[in-house]
C-alpha positions, 0 to 999 in steps of 0.5 A: 555445480552442472551448467544446467543447474548454474542455468536453473539457480540464475534464472531463478534468481534472475526471475525473483529480482524482477518480480520484487516490488521497488520500495518507494519512499513514504509520504508526509500525509498532505494538505488538511491531511488528505493523501492521495492513495493510486491502486495500480497494477503495482498496488498502492501507491503511495504504500507509505504515509507518514504521519503525526502522532495522533493526527486524523488523516485522510486516505484517498484511493483511487483505483486506476486498474480493473484487474487487480485483488484490491477492488476494496481495502480493510484498514486494521481495526476498521471493522468495514471493507471500503469498495474502491470503484473504478476511477472513483475517489474514495475516502477513508478517514481514520485516526493514527495511532501514537506510536508505530503503523497503521496497515491496510491492505488488500482484501486477500492480503497481496497489497499491503500499506501503511500510515507511520506516525513519526516526531515531529 
């Protein structure tokens, strides 16, 4: 491998590593079933919420940045696209499945998250 090829490969690896989104630990649904989710330049924070099977959960989304494709959120199985105005909390009520997870994402599916069901 030539020196130029090695440099290009190294630069590509460094760029890929720097662009990789850091995994966040899953957060338990909050008191009263309300979980605060911020929409930032990184996407949904947190992007994983743990809850018990069949539990009613309120996801409270607050968009904190103007330039983002996450100006709305779509929840798996919900036909409604929930618009997320800047700096205004929007509550989305969902019921966790009995097992597995329930996904949510921006309309372009670039930013994603999920409610993850855990045994209690």
